[in-house]
MDAnalysis code that builds the backbone (N, CA, C; Angstrom):
import MDAnalysis as mda
import numpy as np

u = mda.Universe.empty(222, n_residues=74, atom_resindex=np.repeat(np.arange(74), 3), trajectory=True)
u.add_TopologyAttr("name", ["N", "CA", "C"] * 74)
u.add_TopologyAttr("resid", np.arange(1, 75))
u.add_TopologyAttr("resname", ["MET", "TYR", "ILE", "CYS", "LEU", "CYS", "LYS", "GLY", "VAL", "THR", "ASP", "SER", "ARG", "VAL", "ARG", "ALA", "LEU", "GLY", "ARG", "ASP", "GLY", "VAL", "VAL", "SER", "PRO", "GLU", "ALA", "LEU", "ALA", "ALA", "GLU", "LEU", "GLY", "ILE", "ASP", "ARG", "ASP", "ASP", "CYS", "CYS", "GLY", "ARG", "CYS", "PHE", "ALA", "GLY", "ILE", "GLU", "ASN", "LEU", "ALA", "ALA", "ILE", "ALA", "GLU", "GLY", "GLU", "ARG", "LEU", "SER", "ALA", "ILE", "ARG", "LEU", "ALA", "PRO", "VAL", "GLY", "SER", "THR", "ARG", "SER", "SER", "SER"])
u.atoms.positions = np.array([
    [98.207, 112.124, 98.793],
    [97.804, 113.447, 97.753],
    [96.306, 113.685, 97.284],
    [96.031, 115.073, 97.021],
    [95.070, 115.503, 97.076],
    [94.214, 115.267, 95.888],
    [92.881, 114.730, 96.360],
    [92.289, 114.675, 95.016],
    [91.171, 115.676, 94.600],
    [91.226, 116.723, 95.825],
    [90.044, 117.573, 96.010],
    [90.645, 119.191, 96.697],
    [90.785, 120.230, 95.762],
    [92.061, 120.973, 96.313],
    [90.459, 121.442, 97.142],
    [89.622, 121.712, 96.139],
    [88.684, 122.837, 96.898],
    [87.645, 122.735, 98.624],
    [88.156, 121.157, 98.401],
    [87.656, 120.639, 99.801],
    [88.996, 120.185, 100.816],
    [90.157, 120.284, 100.223],
    [90.954, 119.618, 100.441],
    [91.438, 118.157, 101.220],
    [90.284, 117.197, 99.570],
    [90.164, 115.686, 100.092],
    [91.396, 115.183, 99.792],
    [92.148, 114.124, 100.485],
    [93.296, 113.191, 99.894],
    [92.780, 112.322, 99.743],
    [93.288, 111.200, 99.012],
    [93.270, 109.998, 98.795],
    [93.333, 108.956, 100.364],
    [94.213, 109.412, 101.250],
    [94.653, 109.317, 102.533],
    [93.216, 109.059, 103.609],
    [92.586, 110.260, 103.619],
    [91.619, 110.368, 103.708],
    [90.075, 109.544, 103.586],
    [90.047, 109.304, 101.957],
    [89.020, 108.432, 101.393],
    [89.502, 107.079, 102.246],
    [90.725, 106.573, 101.989],
    [91.341, 105.551, 102.661],
    [90.626, 104.907, 103.881],
    [91.171, 105.768, 105.149],
    [90.758, 105.938, 106.349],
    [88.981, 105.772, 106.642],
    [88.453, 106.204, 105.625],
    [87.149, 106.472, 105.772],
    [86.453, 105.080, 105.298],
    [86.960, 104.055, 104.420],
    [86.928, 103.087, 104.060],
    [87.568, 101.718, 105.256],
    [88.650, 102.239, 105.705],
    [88.727, 101.420, 106.487],
    [87.926, 101.827, 107.741],
    [86.667, 102.750, 107.991],
    [85.536, 102.611, 109.007],
    [84.313, 101.936, 107.732],
    [84.534, 101.659, 106.955],
    [83.196, 101.407, 106.797],
    [82.019, 102.598, 105.231],
    [82.918, 103.429, 105.880],
    [82.461, 104.499, 105.006],
    [82.637, 104.424, 103.111],
    [81.581, 103.736, 102.575],
    [82.367, 103.261, 101.114],
    [81.310, 103.487, 100.326],
    [79.475, 103.764, 100.463],
    [78.767, 104.012, 99.457],
    [79.052, 105.776, 99.000],
    [78.635, 105.761, 97.632],
    [79.015, 107.508, 97.240],
    [78.527, 108.564, 98.196],
    [77.094, 108.089, 98.252],
    [76.787, 108.716, 99.264],
    [77.210, 109.154, 100.535],
    [77.988, 108.411, 101.491],
    [77.788, 108.269, 102.351],
    [79.561, 109.011, 102.289],
    [79.995, 108.623, 101.321],
    [81.820, 109.361, 101.236],
    [81.747, 110.798, 100.667],
    [80.857, 110.960, 99.942],
    [80.148, 112.872, 99.612],
    [79.598, 113.735, 100.942],
    [79.177, 112.912, 101.619],
    [78.862, 113.477, 102.987],
    [79.322, 113.441, 103.813],
    [80.479, 112.532, 104.206],
    [81.477, 112.315, 104.738],
    [82.547, 113.622, 104.746],
    [83.027, 113.786, 103.530],
    [83.873, 114.702, 102.658],
    [83.836, 115.720, 102.448],
    [81.876, 116.241, 102.632],
    [81.654, 117.750, 102.869],
    [81.586, 117.668, 100.620],
    [81.702, 117.235, 99.911],
    [81.429, 117.162, 98.169],
    [80.428, 117.437, 98.025],
    [80.192, 118.515, 97.104],
    [78.656, 118.700, 96.793],
    [78.611, 119.649, 96.027],
    [77.918, 119.385, 94.733],
    [77.872, 119.573, 93.187],
    [77.823, 121.206, 93.281],
    [76.854, 121.782, 93.995],
    [76.717, 123.456, 94.351],
    [78.080, 123.834, 95.074],
    [78.661, 123.251, 95.811],
    [79.883, 124.064, 96.251],
    [80.746, 124.001, 96.400],
    [81.470, 123.642, 94.995],
    [82.959, 123.653, 94.624],
    [82.613, 123.178, 93.178],
    [84.044, 122.817, 92.404],
    [84.090, 122.744, 91.271],
    [83.982, 121.461, 90.769],
    [83.143, 120.623, 91.117],
    [82.451, 119.461, 90.886],
    [83.498, 117.977, 90.724],
    [84.751, 118.803, 90.619],
    [85.586, 117.140, 90.086],
    [85.741, 116.193, 90.713],
    [86.119, 116.671, 91.877],
    [85.581, 114.783, 93.000],
    [83.896, 114.205, 93.207],
    [83.206, 115.211, 93.096],
    [81.542, 115.109, 92.771],
    [81.875, 114.192, 91.221],
    [82.359, 114.484, 90.685],
    [82.096, 113.159, 89.229],
    [82.607, 111.675, 89.430],
    [83.691, 112.433, 90.097],
    [84.892, 110.626, 90.027],
    [84.694, 109.868, 91.607],
    [82.852, 110.631, 92.414],
    [82.652, 109.683, 93.639],
    [83.334, 108.313, 93.511],
    [82.533, 108.111, 91.908],
    [82.613, 106.307, 91.979],
    [84.163, 105.590, 92.281],
    [84.949, 106.596, 91.153],
    [86.420, 106.009, 91.637],
    [87.093, 106.274, 92.980],
    [86.317, 107.100, 93.824],
    [86.559, 107.037, 95.387],
    [86.335, 105.890, 96.459],
    [84.197, 106.026, 96.413],
    [84.025, 104.572, 96.564],
    [84.476, 103.514, 96.504],
    [85.309, 102.910, 95.450],
    [86.425, 101.918, 94.850],
    [87.397, 101.856, 95.598],
    [88.185, 102.994, 95.390],
    [88.880, 102.823, 96.608],
    [88.886, 102.818, 97.924],
    [87.741, 103.312, 98.721],
    [87.385, 103.365, 99.885],
    [86.520, 101.712, 100.191],
    [86.224, 100.893, 99.147],
    [85.844, 99.742, 99.299],
    [87.308, 98.472, 99.449],
    [88.281, 99.025, 98.371],
    [89.098, 98.235, 98.175],
    [89.986, 98.371, 99.912],
    [89.935, 99.421, 100.145],
    [90.750, 99.874, 101.697],
    [89.726, 98.819, 102.659],
    [88.638, 98.958, 102.662],
    [87.435, 97.965, 103.992],
    [87.810, 97.065, 103.458],
    [88.153, 96.074, 102.589],
    [88.239, 94.713, 102.167],
    [89.563, 94.346, 102.853],
    [90.766, 95.270, 102.738],
    [92.586, 94.572, 102.780],
    [92.082, 95.064, 104.243],
    [91.491, 95.466, 104.534],
    [91.274, 95.560, 106.686],
    [90.428, 94.763, 106.933],
    [89.630, 94.042, 106.672],
    [89.459, 93.345, 106.765],
    [90.057, 91.210, 107.114],
    [90.929, 91.563, 105.539],
    [91.529, 90.373, 105.434],
    [92.461, 90.676, 106.188],
    [93.081, 91.571, 106.863],
    [94.217, 92.089, 108.070],
    [93.720, 92.045, 109.483],
    [92.468, 92.229, 109.883],
    [92.085, 91.685, 110.773],
    [92.351, 90.695, 111.568],
    [93.003, 90.499, 112.870],
    [93.647, 89.347, 113.663],
    [91.474, 88.291, 113.926],
    [91.870, 87.067, 113.836],
    [91.049, 86.655, 114.319],
    [90.032, 86.589, 115.632],
    [89.192, 86.957, 116.004],
    [88.078, 87.169, 116.754],
    [88.477, 88.826, 117.441],
    [88.919, 89.853, 115.946],
    [88.401, 90.897, 116.424],
    [87.224, 91.494, 116.199],
    [87.196, 92.646, 116.574],
    [85.339, 93.698, 116.716],
    [84.596, 93.679, 114.889],
    [86.491, 93.677, 113.974],
    [85.272, 94.423, 113.037],
    [84.756, 93.942, 112.114],
    [83.206, 94.245, 112.293],
    [82.498, 93.670, 110.856],
    [83.109, 93.639, 109.471],
    [82.430, 92.616, 108.596],
    [82.537, 92.158, 106.875],
    [81.745, 93.210, 106.525],
    [80.427, 93.852, 107.152],
    [79.916, 94.707, 106.619],
    [79.914, 95.579, 106.284],
])
């Protein structure tokens, strides 16, 4: 599902970034190209919600990682 049409941001992209450990609002905005001055700003206003989605995905990936996996928990 699209979260931001201006930048073409999808929830699946946010989840993928979360699995890769990109979970802070600032890091997500940078990775997704979200800029307050470069689009409508709707997704930037909801960046905390996007960070929560990414963090949830990161935690799920950690729980599902096989024992001895190289995924870190940070």
